[in-house]
N, C-alpha and C positions, 0 to 999 in steps of 0.2 A: 504494500500499499504506499503510495506516494504521499509525502507530507505536504501540507499547504504552504505555499511560498510565504504566506503571512506569519505562519508559526515559525518557519525556519528564519525569517528575518528578525523575529522578536527574540528568538532563543539566544541566550548568553552563551550557550555552548556551540553555537554555530561556528565553523571554521572561518578563518580570515579570508581564505580563497573563496568560499562560498558567499560571504558577505560582499567581497569585491564584485562577484557577479551579480548579486541582487542589487547592488548599487547602480547597475546599468539596466535593470529590469524594465520592460515596457510599461508595467503597471505602476501609476503614481503612488498608489498606497503601499505597494511593496518598497518602493524606494524611501517612502516616508517612514515606515517602521524600521527600515535599515539605518536611516539617519538618526533614529532614536536609540539604537542599540549602542550601549556603552563600549562594547567590544568591537564595533566596526573600525577597521584600520585607518589611520589618518590619511592615507592616500585616497581611500574611498570616500572619506568625509570630504576631502578636497574636491573630488569629483562632484559629489552631491551638493557642494556649496555653489555650484554652477548650474544646478538643475533648473529647468524652465518652470518648474512648479514651486510657487512661493512657499506653500506649506512645508515642502522638503527642505527649502533653504532655512526657514525658521527653524525646524527640527535640528538642523546642523548647528545653528547659532545657539541652540539651547543644550546641545550635547556638551557635557562637561570634559569630553575627551577631544574636542575639536581644538586643533592647533591655534595659537595665539595669532600667527600670520593670517589664517583663514578667517578667523573672528575679525581681524582688522579690515580685511577686504569685504567681508559682509556688513561691517558697520558703514561702509559707503554705498551699500545697496540703495537704488532708487525708491524701494518699497519701504515705507516707514516701519512696518511691522517687523521686517527683516533687520533693518539697521538698528532698531530700538533693542531687539532681542540680543543682537550681537554686542551691542554697547553695554548692556546689562551684564552679559557673560564676562565681558572684559573687566568690568568694575568688580565683579565677584572673584575674578582671578587675581586681582591686585589687592584685595581687602585681606 
């Protein structure tokens, strides 16, 4: 029985290579859940930070494992929801 991609994306035991593949999935919600997973590798988070879907980018901005350089880029996003989330994460990083 094949597991749901949503379950796989949310599972903290999912391998980094699988999370990298899910970061490029055609379904927005799979990419969103992957962006929320604390074990998603930083290179996949960097890819997701450029996603066309704003909810995915917000999830990357809210992921505590997102690299500071990626958060700084997201802080300049034209969408205020994304830039605010990234700025708030940067503030938390420096507190």
